[in-house]
C-alpha positions in Angstrom: 11.8 39.9 94.9 8.8 39.1 94.0 6.2 40.4 96.9 4.2 37.4 98.3 1.0 39.2 98.6 0.6 39.7 95.3 0.2 35.9 95.0 -1.5 35.0 97.8 -5.0 33.7 98.4 -6.3 37.1 100.3 -8.2 36.7 104.1 -12.0 37.7 103.7 -12.9 40.3 106.0 -14.0 39.6 109.4 -17.9 39.0 109.4 -17.7 38.7 106.1 -21.6 38.5 104.8 -22.2 34.7 103.6 -24.1 35.3 100.2 -24.9 31.2 99.3 -26.6 32.5 95.7 -23.6 33.4 94.3 -21.8 30.9 96.0 -24.5 28.2 94.0 -23.3 30.3 91.3 -19.7 29.8 91.5 -19.8 26.5 92.2 -22.2 25.6 89.0 -18.9 27.1 87.0 -17.2 24.1 84.7 -13.9 23.9 84.8 -13.1 24.9 80.9 -15.1 28.1 81.7 -14.1 31.8 81.5 -15.8 33.0 85.1 -15.7 36.5 84.4 -17.0 38.9 87.5 -17.3 42.8 86.4 -18.7 45.5 88.4 -17.7 48.8 89.8 -14.8 49.2 93.0 -17.2 48.2 96.6 -19.0 45.5 94.7 -17.2 42.7 96.4 -15.5 41.4 93.5 -12.4 40.2 95.3 -14.5 39.2 98.5 -16.6 37.0 96.6 -13.8 35.2 94.5 -11.4 34.7 97.6 -14.4 33.3 99.7 -15.4 30.9 97.3 -11.4 30.0 96.4 -11.1 29.2 100.2 -13.5 26.3 100.1 -12.2 24.7 96.7 -10.9 21.6 97.0 -8.4 21.8 93.7 -5.4 24.1 94.2 -6.2 27.8 92.9 -3.7 30.2 91.6 -4.5 34.2 93.3 -2.7 36.9 91.0 -3.4 40.3 92.3 -2.8 42.2 89.7 -1.7 46.4 89.9 -0.6 48.8 87.1 3.0 47.7 87.4 2.0 44.1 85.7 1.3 46.0 82.7 5.1 45.4 82.1 4.8 41.5 80.1 7.9 40.1 82.2 6.9 41.3 85.4 3.1 40.2 84.5 4.6 36.5 83.3 6.5 36.4 86.3 4.1 36.7 88.6 1.3 34.4 87.0 3.7 31.6 86.7 4.7 31.7 90.7 1.0 31.8 91.8 0.7 29.1 89.5 3.7 27.2 90.8 3.2 27.3 94.2 -0.6 27.1 94.3 0.2 23.6 92.0 2.6 22.3 94.6 5.8 23.1 92.6 4.3 21.9 89.5 5.6 23.9 86.9 9.5 24.0 87.5 10.4 24.1 83.9 8.9 27.0 83.3 10.2 28.9 86.3 13.8 28.2 85.2 13.4 29.9 81.7 11.8 32.8 83.6 15.2 33.0 86.0 17.0 32.5 83.0 16.0 35.0 80.4 15.6 38.5 80.4 13.2 39.9 77.0 10.7 37.3 77.9 8.2 36.3 74.4 4.9 36.1 76.9 3.2 33.2 74.4 6.4 31.1 75.1 6.2 31.7 78.8 2.6 30.7 79.3 3.0 27.6 76.2 5.6 25.6 78.4 3.6 26.9 81.6 0.5 24.8 80.1 2.2 22.3 79.1 3.2 20.8 82.4 0.2 21.7 83.9 -1.7 19.1 81.3 0.5 16.4 83.6 -1.5 17.8 86.4 -3.7 15.2 88.6 -6.0 17.8 89.4 -8.5 20.7 87.7 -6.7 24.4 88.7 -8.2 27.5 88.8 -6.3 30.7 87.9 -7.8 34.1 89.5 -6.3 37.5 87.7 -7.7 39.8 90.5 -8.5 43.6 89.3 -7.9 42.7 85.8 -8.5 46.6 85.0 -5.4 47.8 86.1 -3.7 46.1 82.8 -4.3 48.8 80.0 -0.9 46.9 78.1 -1.8 45.0 74.8 0.9 42.7 75.2 -0.3 41.6 78.8 -4.1 41.4 76.8 -2.7 39.4 73.9 -0.9 37.2 76.8 -4.4 36.4 78.7 -6.2 35.6 75.6 -3.1 33.2 74.8 -3.6 31.8 78.3 -7.9 31.5 77.5 -7.6 29.9 74.0 -5.0 27.4 74.9 -5.7 25.9 78.3 -6.2 22.5 78.3 -9.5 20.5 79.8 -9.7 21.2 83.9 -7.6 24.3 83.6 -10.2 27.4 84.3 -9.4 31.3 84.4 -11.5 33.5 86.4 -11.0 37.2 86.0 -12.0 40.1 88.6 -12.4 43.7 86.8 -14.3 46.5 86.9 -14.9 46.6 83.5 -15.1 44.2 80.6 -11.4 43.1 79.6 -10.9 43.5 75.4 -10.1 39.6 75.2 -12.1 38.8 72.6 -14.9 36.8 74.8 -17.7 36.6 71.7 -16.1 33.1 71.1 -15.7 31.9 74.7 -20.1 33.0 74.5 -21.0 31.3 71.8 -19.2 28.1 73.3 -21.1 28.6 76.5 -17.4 28.6 77.7 -18.7 31.8 79.9 -19.6 32.7 83.0 -20.5 36.2 83.8 -21.5 37.9 86.8 -22.1 41.9 87.0 -22.6 44.4 88.9 -26.6 43.4 88.5 -25.4 40.0 90.0 -23.0 41.4 92.7 -25.5 44.1 93.7 -27.3 43.2 97.6 -30.5 41.3 96.9 -33.2 43.1 99.4 -33.0 39.5 101.7 -29.7 40.5 101.9 -29.7 43.9 102.8 -32.2 42.1 105.0 -29.7 39.9 106.5 -26.4 42.6 107.0 -28.5 44.8 108.7 -29.6 42.0 111.0 -26.3 40.9 111.8 -24.3 44.7 112.5 -27.5 46.6 113.9 -28.2 47.1 117.5 -32.3 47.0 116.8 -34.5 45.1 114.3 -35.3 47.3 110.9 -38.5 47.1 109.5 -39.3 45.6 106.0 -40.4 48.4 104.8 -37.3 50.1 105.7 -35.2 48.0 104.8 -37.1 48.2 101.2 -36.5 51.8 101.3 -32.8 51.3 102.4 -32.5 49.5 99.0 -34.1 51.1 96.4 -32.0 54.3 97.3 -28.8 52.0 97.6 -29.3 49.8 94.4 -27.5 47.3 96.2 -24.1 48.9 96.5 -22.8 47.0 99.9 -20.7 50.8 100.7 -24.1 52.5 100.8 -26.0 49.4 102.9 -22.7 49.2 105.6 -22.9 53.1 105.4 -26.3 53.0 107.0 -25.0 50.0 109.7 -21.9 52.1 111.0 -24.4 55.6 111.2 -27.8 54.4 112.8 -27.9 53.6 116.1 -31.5 53.6 116.8 -34.8 53.9 115.4 -35.0 57.7 115.5 -32.3 58.1 113.6 -33.5 55.9 110.2 -35.7 58.1 108.6 -32.8 61.5 108.7 -30.2 58.8 107.6 -32.6 57.5 104.8 -33.6 61.3 103.8 -30.0 62.3 103.7 -29.1 59.1 101.2 -31.7 60.4 99.5 -30.4 63.7 98.8 -26.4 62.6 99.6 -26.0 61.1 103.2 -24.2 63.3 105.4 -20.8 61.6 105.4 -21.1 61.5 101.7 -21.8 64.8 101.2 -18.7 66.2 103.3 -16.6 63.5 101.7 -17.5 64.6 98.3 -17.7 68.7 99.4 -14.4 68.6 101.4 -12.5 66.0 99.8 -13.2 65.9 96.0 -15.7 68.8 94.8 -13.9 71.9 96.2 -10.9 70.3 94.9 -11.9 70.2 91.5 -11.6 73.1 88.6 -15.0 74.5 88.3 -14.8 73.3 84.8 -15.4 69.8 85.7 -17.1 70.4 88.8 -20.0 71.6 86.0 -19.4 69.2 83.6 -20.1 66.5 86.3 -23.0 67.8 87.3 -24.5 68.5 84.1 -23.7 64.7 83.1 -25.0 63.3 86.3 -28.8 62.8 84.5 -27.2 60.1 82.1 -27.1 56.9 82.9 -23.9 56.9 80.5 -21.6 59.2 79.6 -19.1 59.6 76.7 -17.2 62.6 75.2 -20.1 64.3 73.1 -22.5 63.8 75.6 -20.4 65.6 78.3 -19.3 68.2 76.0 -23.3 68.8 74.5 -24.6 69.0 78.2 -21.3 70.9 79.5 -21.1 73.4 77.0 -17.5 72.6 76.8 -14.7 71.1 75.2 -12.4 68.2 75.3 -15.3 65.8 77.1 -13.3 62.6 76.9 -10.2 64.5 78.7 -12.5 65.7 81.2 -14.0 62.3 81.8 -10.8 60.4 82.3 -9.7 63.1 84.6 -12.5 62.2 86.8 -12.5 58.8 86.6 -8.6 58.7 87.1 -9.3 61.1 90.6 -11.8 58.3 91.3 -15.3 60.4 91.3 -17.6 57.7 91.5 -17.2 57.2 87.3 -16.6 54.0 86.1 -15.1 53.2 82.8 -17.8 50.8 81.3 -15.7 49.8 78.6 -12.1 48.7 78.0 -11.1 51.2 75.4 -13.0 54.0 78.2 -15.1 56.1 76.1 -17.7 55.2 77.9 -18.5 55.7 81.8 -21.2 55.9 84.6 -22.3 57.2 87.7 -22.6 55.4 90.4 -26.6 56.6 91.5 -25.8 57.7 94.8 -23.1 60.4 94.0 -25.0 60.7 91.0 -28.0 61.9 92.8 -25.5 64.5 94.6 -24.5 65.6 91.9 -28.0 66.9 90.6 -28.2 68.9 93.6 -25.9 71.2 92.6 -27.8 71.9 89.1 -30.0 75.0 88.9 -33.4 75.6 88.5 -36.3 73.5 86.7 -35.7 75.4 83.5 -32.2 74.1 83.2 -32.8 70.7 84.0 -35.8 70.3 81.2 -33.4 71.9 79.0 -30.5 69.4 79.9 -32.9 66.7 79.4 -34.0 68.3 76.0 -30.1 68.0 74.8 -29.4 64.8 76.0 -32.6 64.1 74.3 -31.2 65.4 71.1 -27.5 64.2 71.4 -28.2 60.3 72.5 -30.6 60.5 69.0 -27.7 61.9 66.8 -25.7 58.4 68.3 -28.2 56.3 66.9 -29.2 55.8 70.6 -33.5 56.4 70.6 -34.4 54.4 73.6 -32.0 56.8 75.6 -33.3 59.7 73.5 -37.0 59.1 74.6 -36.3 58.5 78.2 -34.7 62.1 78.6 -37.5 63.5 75.9 -39.8 62.3 79.0 -37.9 63.1 81.6 -37.9 67.0 80.0 -41.9 66.3 79.6 -41.7 67.7 76.2 -44.6 66.0 74.3 -43.6 66.8 70.6 -40.4 64.9 70.9 -41.8 61.6 72.8 -44.4 61.9 70.4 -41.9 62.0 67.5 -39.8 58.9 68.9 -42.6 56.7 69.5 -44.0 57.8 65.9 -40.3 56.3 64.3 -39.4 53.7 66.4 -42.0 52.5 68.7 -42.2 49.3 66.8 -38.0 48.1 67.6 -38.7 49.1 71.2 -41.0 46.7 71.3 -39.1 44.4 69.2 -36.3 45.0 71.7 -38.1 44.4 74.5 -38.3 48.2 76.1 -42.0 47.5 77.5 -41.3 49.7 80.6 -40.3 52.5 79.0 -42.3 52.7 76.2 -45.5 51.8 78.5 -44.1 55.1 80.3 -44.2 57.2 77.7 -47.7 56.2 76.6 -49.4 56.2 79.2 -47.9 60.1 80.2 -49.2 61.2 76.5 -52.8 59.8 77.6 -55.6 58.1 76.3 -56.7 61.0 73.7 -53.5 61.1 71.9 -53.4 57.3 71.6 -56.8 57.0 69.8 -55.9 59.5 67.6 -53.4 57.5 66.1 -53.3 54.4 65.2 -49.7 53.0 65.3 -50.0 54.4 68.7 -52.9 52.5 69.8 -51.7 49.6 68.4 -47.9 49.8 70.9 -50.7 50.2 73.9 -52.9 47.0 73.1 -50.0 44.8 72.3 -48.3 46.3 75.6 -51.6 45.6 77.0 -51.8 42.6 75.6 -48.3 41.0 76.5 -49.2 41.9 80.3 -52.2 39.9 80.3 -54.5 43.2 80.5 -56.8 41.4 77.5 -59.9 44.1 78.5 -58.0 46.9 78.3 -56.4 46.4 75.4 -59.4 45.7 73.6 -61.0 48.7 75.1 -57.9 50.5 73.4 -58.8 49.2 70.2 -62.3 49.9 70.0 -61.8 53.2 71.6 -59.5 54.0 68.5 -61.6 52.4 66.3 -64.7 54.8 67.0 -62.8 58.1 66.9 -61.0 57.1 63.9 -63.9 56.1 62.0 -65.8 59.2 62.6 -62.8 62.2 62.5 -60.5 60.3 60.2 -61.7 57.4 58.1 -58.6 57.4 56.3 -56.7 56.3 58.7 -58.8 54.1 60.2 -59.0 52.7 56.3 -54.8 52.8 56.1 -55.0 50.6 59.5 -58.0 48.4 59.7 -56.3 45.3 58.7 -53.1 46.1 61.6 -56.3 46.5 64.1 -57.3 43.1 63.1 -54.3 41.0 63.0 -54.3 43.0 66.9 -57.9 41.3 67.6 -56.6 38.0 66.4 -53.4 37.8 68.6 -55.9 38.9 71.4 -58.1 36.4 70.6 -55.3 33.6 70.3 -53.8 34.7 73.6 -57.7 34.2 75.5 -58.3 31.5 74.2 -61.0 32.1 71.9 -59.5 30.1 68.8 -62.1 30.5 66.5 -62.2 34.6 67.0 -59.0 34.6 66.4 -58.5 32.8 62.9 -62.0 34.8 61.9 -60.2 37.9 62.6 -56.0 36.7 61.2 -58.4 36.1 57.9 -60.0 39.4 58.1 -56.4 41.1 58.6 -54.9 38.9 55.6 -57.9 40.2 53.5 -57.0 43.9 54.6 -54.1 44.1 55.2 -51.9 45.0 51.9 -48.8 43.0 50.5 -46.4 46.1 51.8 -47.5 45.6 55.2 -45.6 42.5 55.7 -45.2 43.0 59.8 -49.1 43.0 60.3 -49.5 40.0 57.5 -47.2 37.5 59.5 -48.5 38.7 62.6 -52.0 37.1 61.5 -50.0 34.2 59.7 -48.9 33.4 63.1 -52.3 33.5 64.4 -53.9 31.3 61.6 -51.2 28.9 62.4 -51.5 29.3 66.2 -55.0 28.3 65.9 -54.4 25.4 62.9 -52.3 24.0 66.0 -54.8 24.7 68.7 -58.1 23.2 67.2 -55.4 20.2 66.7 -54.4 20.4 62.5 -51.4 19.7 62.8 -50.4 19.7 59.5 -51.9 22.7 58.6 -50.0 24.4 61.8 -46.6 22.9 60.4 -47.3 24.3 56.8 -47.9 27.7 58.1 -45.0 28.1 60.1 -42.8 26.9 58.0 -44.1 29.7 55.1 -44.2 32.1 58.4 -40.3 31.3 58.9 -39.5 31.9 55.4 -41.3 35.0 54.9 -39.7 36.4 58.4 -36.1 35.3 56.9 -36.1 36.9 53.7 -37.6 39.9 55.1 -34.5 39.7 58.4 -37.3 39.4 60.9 -35.2 37.8 62.8 -37.5 37.6 66.2 -40.7 36.4 64.3 -38.7 33.9 62.3 -37.2 32.6 66.2 -41.0 32.6 67.1 -42.0 30.5 63.7 -39.4 27.8 65.0 -40.3 27.6 68.3 -43.9 26.8 67.3 -42.4 24.4 65.2 -40.6 23.2 67.9 -43.8 22.6 69.5 -45.6 21.5 66.9 -42.9 18.5 65.9 -43.3 17.7 70.5 -46.7 16.9 69.5 -46.4 14.7 66.8 -44.4 12.9 69.6 -41.2 13.5 67.5 -39.0 14.2 70.0 -35.4 14.1 67.4 -37.1 16.8 64.8 -37.9 19.1 67.7 -35.2 19.3 69.2 -33.0 19.9 65.8 -35.8 23.2 65.3 -35.2 24.2 68.7 -31.4 24.6 68.3 -32.0 26.2 65.1 -34.2 28.6 66.7 -31.3 29.0 69.1 -28.3 29.3 66.5 -30.4 32.3 64.7 -30.9 34.7 67.7 -27.2 33.0 68.6 -25.9 34.1 65.3 -28.0 37.5 65.6 -26.8 38.7 69.0 -30.8 38.4 69.9 -30.0 36.4 73.1 -31.1 38.9 75.4 -35.1 39.8 73.7 -37.7 37.9 75.0 -38.1 35.2 72.3 -34.9 33.7 74.0 -36.7 33.3 76.8 -39.4 30.6 74.5 -36.5 29.2 72.9 -34.6 27.8 76.1 -37.9 27.1 77.9 -38.3 24.8 75.0 -35.2 23.7 75.6 -35.6 22.8 79.0 -38.5 21.1 78.7 -37.5 18.8 76.2 -34.0 18.0 78.4 -36.7 17.1 81.1 -38.4 14.9 78.6 -35.2 13.3 77.9 -34.0 12.9 81.8 -31.5 15.2 81.4 -32.7 17.2 84.4 -29.2 19.1 84.5 -29.9 20.3 81.2 -33.5 20.9 82.4 -32.7 22.9 85.1 -30.1 25.6 83.6 -31.9 26.3 80.7 -34.7 27.1 83.2 -32.1 29.3 84.8 -30.7 31.2 81.3 -34.6 31.8 80.6 -34.8 33.3 84.0 -31.9 35.9 83.5 -33.6 37.1 80.3 -37.1 38.0 81.6 -36.4 38.4 85.2 -35.7 42.1 84.2 -39.2 42.3 83.0 -40.4 41.6 86.3 -40.8 38.3 88.3 -44.5 37.5 87.0 -43.0 36.4 83.3 -40.8 33.7 85.1 -43.7 30.7 86.1 -42.4 28.6 82.9 -39.0 28.2 84.6 -40.6 28.4 87.8 -42.6 25.2 86.9 -39.7 23.9 85.5 -37.7 23.8 88.3 -40.4 22.2 90.4 -41.0 19.4 87.9 -36.7 18.6 88.1 -36.8 18.9 92.0 -39.4 16.5 91.7 -38.0 14.2 89.9 -34.8 14.4 92.1 -37.0 13.4 94.8 -35.5 16.8 96.8 -38.5 17.7 98.6 -36.9 20.7 100.1 -36.4 22.6 97.0 -39.8 21.2 95.3 -41.7 23.0 98.5 -39.8 26.2 97.6 -40.3 26.6 94.1 -43.9 25.0 94.6 -44.3 28.3 96.9 -42.8 30.8 94.2 -45.9 29.0 91.4 -48.3 29.6 93.6 -47.6 33.0 94.5 -47.7 33.9 91.1 -50.8 32.3 90.3 -52.7 34.0 93.2 -51.6 37.1 91.6 -51.5 37.2 88.1 -53.9 35.7 85.1 -52.1 33.3 82.6 -52.9 31.9 79.5 -54.3 28.3 80.1 -51.0 26.5 79.0 -48.9 28.2 81.4 -51.6 27.8 84.3 -52.3 23.8 82.9 -48.6 22.8 83.5 -47.8 24.7 86.5 -50.9 22.6 87.8 -50.4 19.4 86.4 -46.7 20.3 88.2 -48.3 21.1 91.6 -50.6 17.8 91.1 -47.9 15.6 91.4 -46.7 17.1 94.2 -49.9 16.9 96.1 -50.1 13.4 94.8 -46.7 12.5 96.3 -47.4 14.0 99.9 -50.8 12.7 100.1 -52.5 16.3 100.4 -55.6 15.0 99.5 -56.8 18.9 100.9 -55.0 20.3 98.2 -56.3 18.3 95.6 -60.0 18.2 96.1 -60.2 22.2 97.1 -58.1 22.7 93.3 -61.2 20.6 91.3 -63.8 22.1 93.0 -62.8 25.6 92.2 -61.3 24.4 88.5 -63.1 25.3 85.3 -64.8 22.7 83.4 -62.4 20.6 80.4 -63.3 22.1 77.4 -65.6 20.2 75.0 -63.2 19.1 72.5 -59.6 19.8 73.7 -58.0 19.6 70.5 -54.1 20.8 71.9 -51.5 20.0 74.1 -52.9 22.4 76.9 -56.2 21.7 77.5 -54.9 18.2 76.9 -52.9 18.8 80.0 -55.5 20.4 81.7 -57.8 17.4 81.1 -55.1 14.8 82.5 -55.0 17.3 85.7 -58.5 16.9 86.4 -58.1 12.8 85.6 -55.7 13.0 88.1 -57.6 14.8 90.7 -60.7 12.3 90.2 -58.6 9.6 91.0 -56.9 11.3 93.9 -60.4 11.6 95.0 -62.0 8.4 94.5 -63.7 9.0 91.8 -62.7 6.5 88.9 -65.7 6.2 86.9 -65.8 9.9 86.6 -62.3 10.2 85.6 -62.7 7.4 83.1 -65.5 9.1 81.3 -62.4 12.1 80.8 -59.8 10.3 80.0 -61.8 8.4 77.2 -62.9 11.9 75.6 -59.2 13.1 76.0 -57.7 10.0 74.3 -60.4 9.9 71.3 -60.0 13.6 71.3 -56.0 13.0 70.8 -56.3 10.2 68.3 -59.0 12.6 66.1 -56.1 15.3 66.2 -53.0 13.4 65.8 -51.7 14.1 69.4 -49.1 11.5 69.4 -47.6 12.8 72.8 -51.2 13.2 74.8 -52.7 9.6 73.4 -49.1 8.6 75.4 -50.0 10.2 78.1 -53.4 9.2 78.1 -52.8 5.9 77.9 -50.4 5.8 81.0 -52.9 7.0 82.9 -55.1 4.9 81.5 -53.3 1.5 82.4 -53.1 3.1 86.2 -56.7 3.9 86.9 -57.9 0.6 84.9 -55.3 -1.0 87.2 -56.5 0.7 90.8 -60.1 -0.4 89.0 -58.7 -4.5 89.1 -59.6 -4.5 85.4 -56.0 -6.0 84.8 -57.0 -6.1 80.9 -57.6 -3.4 80.3 -55.0 -1.9 81.8 -51.7 -4.1 79.9 -53.9 -3.6 77.0 -53.5 0.6 77.1 -49.5 -0.3 78.5 -49.3 -2.1 75.2 -50.5 1.0 73.3 -48.4 3.1 75.3 -45.3 0.8 74.7 -46.1 0.9 70.7 -46.2 5.2 70.7 -42.7 4.5 73.3 -41.1 2.9 70.3 -41.2 5.5 68.0 -41.2 8.8 70.0 -39.1 7.6 72.6 -41.2 9.9 75.6 -39.5 9.0 78.4 -40.5 11.1 81.2 -43.7 11.2 80.1 -44.3 7.3 80.0 -42.7 7.8 83.9 -45.6 10.0 84.9 -47.0 7.8 87.3 -43.6 7.1 89.1 -43.3 3.7 90.7 -46.5 2.1 89.7 -45.6 2.1 86.6 -43.2 -1.0 87.4 -45.5 -2.8 88.4 -47.5 -2.3 85.4 -44.9 -2.8 83.4 -43.7 -6.7 84.9 -47.2 -7.6 85.0 -46.8 -6.8 81.0 -43.9 -9.1 80.8 -45.6 -11.7 82.4 -47.9 -12.6 79.5 -47.8 -14.9 77.0 -49.4 -16.2 74.1 -51.2 -13.5 71.6 -51.2 -10.8 74.9 -47.1 -11.1 75.1 -44.6 -7.6 74.5 -42.8 -8.1 71.0 -39.1 -8.2 71.6 -39.0 -4.5 71.1 -41.3 -3.3 73.6 -40.3 -5.9 76.5 -36.5 -4.5 75.6 -38.3 -1.1 76.2 -40.5 -2.0 78.8 -36.7 -3.3 80.7 -35.2 -0.1 80.1 -38.7 1.5 81.6 -38.4 -0.1 84.4 -34.7 0.4 85.5 -35.6 4.1 85.5 -38.3 4.0 87.8 -36.5 1.9 89.6 -34.4 4.8 90.2 -36.8 7.4 90.7 -36.4 8.7 94.3 -39.7 9.4 95.9 -40.9 13.1 97.1 -41.4 12.2 100.5 -38.6 9.4 100.8 -41.1 6.1 100.5 -42.6 4.0 97.7 -45.8 4.5 96.8 -46.5 1.3 94.3 -49.3 -1.6 94.2 -48.6 -4.7 96.4 -50.4 -6.7 93.3 -49.6 -10.8 92.6 -46.0 -9.9 90.2 -44.6 -7.6 93.4 -45.3 -10.2 95.8 -44.0 -13.3 93.8 -40.9 -11.0 93.7 -40.4 -10.0 97.4 -41.1 -13.5 98.5 -38.3 -14.8 96.0 -35.6 -12.1 97.4 -32.7 -12.5 99.6 -34.5 -9.6 102.1 -37.7 -11.2 103.1 -38.2 -12.9 106.7 -38.1 -16.6 107.0 -41.2 -16.2 109.5 -42.7 -14.7 106.6 -42.4 -17.7 103.8 -43.0 -19.9 106.4 -46.6 -18.2 107.0 -47.4 -16.9 103.8 -50.2 -13.9 103.8 -53.2 -14.6 101.8 -53.9 -12.1 99.1 -56.2 -10.1 100.6 -53.9 -10.0 104.1 -51.4 -8.3 101.3 -54.1 -6.4 99.5 -54.4 -4.5 103.7 -50.6 -4.4 104.0 -50.9 -2.0 100.7 -53.6 -0.2 101.9 -51.7 0.1 105.5 -48.7 1.1 103.8 -49.9 3.7 101.4 -51.7 5.8 105.1 -55.6 4.5 104.6 -57.5 4.3 107.6 -59.1 0.9 108.9 -62.7 2.8 107.5 -61.3 4.0 103.8 -59.4 0.6 104.0 -63.4 -1.2 104.5 -64.7 1.7 102.3 -62.0 0.7 100.0 -63.1 -3.0 99.9 -66.7 -3.0 100.4 -66.9 -4.7 103.0 -67.3 -4.1 107.1 -65.4 -2.5 109.6 -65.1 -5.9 111.8 -63.7 -7.3 108.5 -60.7 -5.6 108.3 -59.8 -5.5 111.8 -59.8 -9.0 111.5 -57.9 -9.5 108.7 -55.7 -7.1 110.1 -54.8 -8.8 113.3 -54.1 -12.3 111.3 -51.4 -9.7 109.2 -50.1 -8.5 112.2 -49.7 -11.9 113.7 -47.9 -13.4 110.6 -45.7 -10.5 110.2 -44.1 -10.7 114.1 -45.3 -6.6 114.4 -47.2 -4.8 117.4 -48.6 -1.8 115.4 -49.3 0.3 112.3 -46.0 1.7 112.2 -44.1 -1.4 112.1 -46.1 -2.7 109.4 -45.7 -0.3 107.5 -41.6 -0.1 108.4 -41.9 -3.9 106.8 -43.4 -3.2 103.7 -41.3 -0.6 103.2 -38.3 -2.8 103.7 -39.6 -5.2 101.4 -40.5 -2.7 98.5 -37.2 -1.5 98.7 -36.1 -5.3 98.7 -37.6 -5.7 94.6 -38.0 -1.7 93.7 -34.6 0.3 94.6 -32.6 -2.1 92.5 -29.7 -0.1 90.5 
């Protein structure tokens, strides 16, 4: 007899909190992926997956596991039954095999089931809920077999309190694993706000919501208990105070139902190990002074003591923070706590976990241990991206200690530089140099080259290119060969300065040399960084295929060395997203941006500006106004609160400028142009070029066309001198549009032909279409040219392809903003969609121009100024125009113009 509840989709609890951010992540999962949801009890794993499964159009086979399913035969029977019922009796032969056999071979059963599933007309998801109940290796082998051999269209979803031992590394590398963890499932502050708004009889202030969220760390039961326990505003502070120390209900439960029933030894062990972020048998024994620590931990976990196994072998465990805070109240005076942290620090170091050792040394206020750990492991902490704990430790030691130790100064300066705090960085270096030269000249002599290398890195980050190059060259002169880490840093700066100065060949040579040197010493992060720099250089050269190959090499490098979580991976995904966006792969670009966000989110939102910018560009390309405005708001929030490198700012402003232009927000454009810094005299790199084009776009929008033309000419001259092929194309496209607006047709088409020539070699699709629908007009006009001005056959083919792509581009506001020139007018008149009355009473060229101006949203006064005629003349044209179009007012004229444009511009 099989229990129907084990293979039936569970009902969602009443008043379930809707969590669209998680539902969206689940919806993004592919049918051939393993979707793995792991988190301790209470995080809503089953509720989340069951509510998602209930909304699926394709069948979902649900299997709720318990300890009895460790028997392979029972596991197979329930698995097959759930699949059989979900698919409408789709695996009858497998069911017969199960009914006929007693000693089952799970792999044969699953093979037969998969063979039948291959005939299914639709996709299928198999959910294995509460997989942490399984500890039988035979069942694990069966699950691995299912994952390895599932055909396309058959996906598996696993929920578990711990990582299942299923050999998931290969799936990760193949991109076939989507993971949600406790960090993902924890309530966000917005979700906490929403849940409380649904259940509290009064409105709770945002500061109190934030406090509750911090104390609970998003653990849903703690928030739910708050909603059940608090009846009015007066009880809020009391509850929060209790939660910080152990809420009354939790306290009563732990004291009466748990702690009082424990042996004194186990109670002591739990209290003393509660100071740890995670604990294993050795740590438990050292801190408690007891033997059999591993057995005690397993006993505690089996009793449901808020201690969750962190690995399939159950060697490591973690307390929930609410429970840990309560346990810590059981500890004695400050001396005991200090001793425990010192013991923890030493044990973590013995376990070769120096980061945890440093955390406990800091909590113990043990200056000697903190000093020693930073001296020994500081560089490693930096490479691993452990900025926060390292910064806290250095700040605790104090600036007096920092300046006395050159290595500490360099660490603190690196942290300040990476936080864009260049002033603090320079102050640290200056203070240390002054002290060391006076008090410890021997130490200064040993570190003078390293200080020069750091100053080079600061200068390049600040955009001080020549100063950076001088410092880097000085560093290489001072640094001995054995200080290869600092020499590599200096060489990287020289490569970056060459790139910024427009010396692309030299820059590529330097970066290739750095890549070779770093690989030789197995410095994988810097090797990947050098490859990323080569990617950017190749892109600046217009070599998209080479850039993509270099980016892929960098990605393989960090994946092969299991460094995907390090900050360098964010740069790699960012570059991938930019290349995908350029190629028109918007879905791929958005996915790369989100992967970069996953890496950088842990160090703070301020680091997400490049990803926000890329997602804004994707939303703009899709014509999704709501999403566009959402990302625009996030970008502007970060720009208002932080100071970033010109590269990041220029790219963000380029996206913002296009949104403002699409929404005809002239006020925002004017405000930006008024406050923006001047363009560099010699914009010799991609970000200064981008910044210059932002000015050009603003000037065009503000009808300062002469100023825009002069600036664009300077940008193009420098781009040609430096061989910035991508920027040359982008400048040419913008120059063509500007010349067309100024009614200089021949010049516009000359720029366009030059851009098409570059396009033939580089295939810079998104860059070519940067001006949107007006590109259609320009390309069609170029295709009409004959004789010496005619496009080559290759150029004409490329122009036709680009026209199709431009026609498919949606406008952000839903309309079409292009120029009604003679080429488009002829197409309109030849279209079947044109009204007969317009053929019988054709508009004059000037009336078409006035209709275009009306369609663009210009007032009569603006139209008159544009054509340099009196307003009364424009009114005469408008009256004639309305009569010929058979419309009554401006809105009807705009609607008709939109209809005429769509007849020729929205072709698939």
